[in-house]
C-alpha positions, 0 to 999 in steps of 0.5 A: 499500500505505501508503495502505491501512495508513494507512486501518487505522491511523485505524480503530485509532484510532477503535477505541481500539487499539493494533494489529491482527493480520491473518490472513487471505491475502486481506486480507493480499494486499490490504495488502502486494500480496503473494498467495502465501499459501495461502487453506488454510493459515496461511502468514503474519500482519500485524500493524500497529502505529500506528507499524510494519508487520510481515510474520511468515512462514517463511524459505520465504515471505519472499523471495517477500515481499519482493520482491513488498512491496519497501517500506521501511516494512514489516519482515519476519520470518522465524519458525523453530522457534528464533524462534516467532511468539508469541514474535516478536509479546510482543517486538513488542509490549512494544517498542512499548507494546502494550496492546490488539490487534485479531484478525480472526474468522477466527483459529482458536480455537489460534491465539486460546488462543495469543495470549491468553497475550500478557503485558500485551496484550489481544485485542479482536475485530474484525469486519471491519475491512478489509472496511470500508478495502476497501469505499472505492476509491483513484483508482488502484483505480477507474481499474483497474475502468474497465480491467477493465470496458472489457477485459469489455466488449470481449470481449463 
């Protein structure tokens, strides 16, 4: 997981971004190893900055996220009516001096309008940034692909 997030951080530098807001379930699963978010609902977000990684979700998912991730380098933040998403993100970007946040094209218009109101922070659409990272397979991923191919061959 850390290798994948570090790959994203390298691209953030190239793209001149201070952070990235990830909102799609499949990209969150790829980055964190947590596969419990619905692909039809917005159950959580991941905010990656140059120094930290945050998973923002409701208390319904936080224990599952904590169990699946089991990594001290990722902070899990529970959202609630008292702890709203935009307020939490504003606090995080202020604390880390984040000026430009990339966002996936899958952000809804409503979400975009809310995030656009972040103070002292600019939003920038990044097209398929995580997908670009996903294209290059690690040694571990290649081994898993080989095992899957062997299992398929054996089955046929």
